[in-house]
N, C-alpha and C positions, 0 to 999 in steps of 0.2 A: 092634332093636339100637340104632337112632338114639335112640329115646325113652328106653330104659333108660340110655343113656349120658348124656343130659341130666339125668336124674333124680339120677345120681351126681354130676354137676357141681354141680347145685343144692344137694345135701347138703353137698358140700365147701365151697362158697361160704358156705352158712349157718353152718357151723362156723368158718370164717375170720372172718366179720364178726360173729359172736355173736348170731345170730338175726335179722338184718335181713331184711325181706321179700324173698324171692328168686323171686316168682312169674313174673317176666318171664323167658322162655326165650330163649336166643341163637337168632337166626334164620339162615337160609342154606338153599340148596337142594341135594339131592344128585343132581339131574339137570340136564342142560344146558339153559340158555335156548334158546328156539326160534331166536332170531337168531344164536346162536353167539357173542355178546359176553360172554366169561366169563373167569375166572381159576380154573384147577384146581390145587389144592395137591398137589404131587408128593412132597414130603418134609417131614416134621415128626415130633415125638416124642409127639403124641397124636392120637387119631382113633378113630372108631367102626366102621371097616371092618377086620374081623379078618384079611382076606386080604392087607392091605398091610403093608409093612415100616415100622415106626416107628424113627426115628433122630433123634439130635440134629443139627440142621442144617436147611437150607431150600432148597426149589426149588419153582417155580410156573410154569405155562404161562399166558401172557396171550394171549388171542384177542380182538381188537377191531379194528374198521374194516377188516377183510380182512387184518390183519397177525397173525402168530404169533411171539411172542417168548418165549423160555425166560429165566426170571429165577432165577439161581443153579442149582446142580446137587447139592447135598446133600453128605453126609458120608462116603459110601461108594459106590463106583461100582457094585458088585453090587446093593446094596440100591436104589439110584437106578433101575438097569435094571429090576429086578424090579417096582417100582411103575409105571414108564412102560409096560411090557408089560401089566401087569394092568389099567391104566387105558385101554389102547388108544390111547395117544398116539404119534403118528407124528413122530419127530425128524428125519426126512429132509426134512420140509416146515417149514422155519423161515425167518423173515426176519431172524433174528439171535438172538444169546445175550447177556445182560447178566450180568456177574459183579459183585455188589455190592462185595466186598473180597477180599482174598487169603486169608482163613482157610480151613483144610481142610474145615470143615463147610459151605462154600459152593462149593467148587471141585472136590471129589474126583470128582464125576460127569462132569467134562470128558472124562475118559478114554473113557467110554462114548459120549458125544456125538460126539467126534471119530471114533470107530470107525464110526459110522453116517452121519455127516455131515461129512467132513473139510474141506470148503471153507467151512463156515458162518462168517460174520462173527461175531466175539466182541468185544464192547465191555467194557473193563476199566479200572480206575482207572490213571492214570499212576504206576505203582508198580513198583519194581524186581523183585517177584516174578514179573512177567509179561515180563521181558526188558527191552530198552531199554539205553541206555548206562549204565555205572558212573558214579556221580556224580563230576564234574570236582573237587568239593571235596576228594576224598580225596588229591589230588596237588598241592594248592596250597601245601603247606609242605615243600618239598624241602630236603635237607641235603647240598649238594655236597661237604662234607668227608668224607662217608662213602666207603669204597671201592666200586667199581661193584658188586661182587657183593652188597653190603648195600643197594643202592638199587633201588627199584621199576623193573622193566624195564631194569636196568643203568644207570639215569639217563636214558633216552630213552623218555618216555612216549608212547604212540600217541595221536593226536588223539581217537580214539573206541575205547572198550573195552567190547564187548558184555557185558551182564549175563546170566548164564544163566537158563534158565527150564525148568520141568518139562514144558512143552508146546511144544517147539521146532517142531512141525508146525502150530501153530495159527495162524489168520489173526487176529491181535489188532488191535483198534484202541484205542490208548491214549487215555483221555479225561482231560484236565486242566482243563477248564471245561465250563460248560453246553453241551450239544450236541444239536441236533435230528437224530434218527436216522431219522425218517419224519414226514410231515405229522401233527402232533398228538401226536407222541411225542418226548420229550426226556429226556435224562439230566442230573441235577443232582448235582454233586460237592461233597462236604463233608469236612473233617477235624475230628474232634471236639476240643473244647477240653480234655477230660479227659485226664489223664496217661496212662491205660491205652491209649487209643486215639489219642494224639496223633500217631503216625507211620503211621496206617492210613487212606488216603483211601478214601472210600466213595461209590459211585453209587446213586442212587435213580431209578426209572423214573417219569416222570410222564406221564399220558395226559389230553389235553384231551377232555372229553365235554360234551354240552349241560347235563348236571346240575352241571357243575364238574370240577374236576381229581381224578383218581384217582392216588394215590401208592403205589407198591410199594416197600417197604423190606427190606433184608436183616437187618441187626443195628441199625442207626441208633443208635449211641452218641451221644446228644444228639438226641432226637426233636424237640425244640422248635427246635433249630438247623436241622434239615432242613426242617421245616415253615415256618420263617421264610424260608429260601432259596427255597422254592417259592412262598411268598406274595408274594415280590417281583414275580413274573411276573403272578399273579393271586391276590388274597386268598380267592377262592372255592374251598375244597377239599371236595369231596364225600365222598371216602373214602380212608382210610389202611389198607393191607393189609401184613402181614408182622411181622417181629420188632422189638421196640421197646428191646431190651437193658436191661431193668429187673429182671432175675432176682436180682440182688444189691443192689437199691436199698432204702434204709430206707423203712419204711411211710409216714412223713411226706412223703417226696419222691414216692412213688407217689400218694398222694392228692392232693397238689398238682398233679402232672402230669395225672391224670385229669380234675380240674376245669379245668385250663388248656386241654387239647385240646378240651373240650366248650364251655367258656364263652369263653375268650379267642380261640382260633383258629377256633371255631365249625365244627368238622368235623362233617359231616352223620352219617356212618357209619364204623364202625371194625371191622376184621377182624384182630385180633391173633393172632400165633402165635410159633413158635420161642422166642427168648430174651426174650420179653416178661415171662415169670414169672407164676406163679399168683396171687400177691397183686395184680398189675396186672390180670390177667384179671378177678378179681373186682371190682376198683375200677372198671374200665371198664364191666363189665356193669351194675353199680349205677348208673353215670352215664349211660350211652347207652341202656340198657334195650332196646327193641325195635329200636334202631339199632345194637346189637352184633350182629355176624355171626359164628357159629361157623366156624371155619377150620381144623379138624383134617385131617390127611392124607387125601386123597381127595375133600375137599369141593369142590364147584363153586359159585363165587361169581358171581352175575349182575352184569355190569357195564353193562347197558343202561339 
């Protein structure tokens, strides 16, 4: 099944790029590395394992340095649970959960996570979707001439107004700047400069390894912005894994970014998924060749 899937992918890429040589197959392993330092893709919309639920969204389990971190939780709680069970993943043993951003295709599985591990620490962007105070700016332009019944809180605004959350029982840690969550593990926060995502803060997980930094991303609107923020700490980036949010990007921008990630930022290996887009899959495959890692749902990627 795995080989047949790759043959179909190769044919698709060949059609997309008009006959360019596609002999280099994506690499990746379907079995766990012996030392357990791995990332397992739990949710994505493509994959070679027919017993797994495919869905738009992303989730992955990171196991490295004795830590087990769940990164995002997919688009559907039931589908996420199905894949977790079929892949034999134990969510009762987690050192933390990281939610990249507030969108439902990355947060829906939190319901299942909290049902089996209610006390787990969940790192989220400092975003009103995850609770916290209602912004003070909402009340900075009062109009005392209005009658009391037309004024917010009858004109006497509380000092703190909690903002509601769909997960009131969750133990959220709101992240507003780069944060080390364990030795060698840190979260990097970015907000895209593009209009579509300009109000959506995003967290990326960075792992320090002997081969360089490994960066796990959820949607990464503005992948170069994220890479640049990681490179401020250390320019050596060994691997990028996850969604690059180029599914609607024009071909010219896709080609430019594929070259930039490989030549300018000198990323060693790349394992794209989720919202990267099929055109970008093809462009990265051509550019990275044997250092392009297949990352469909159920795939286990060696991090050692």
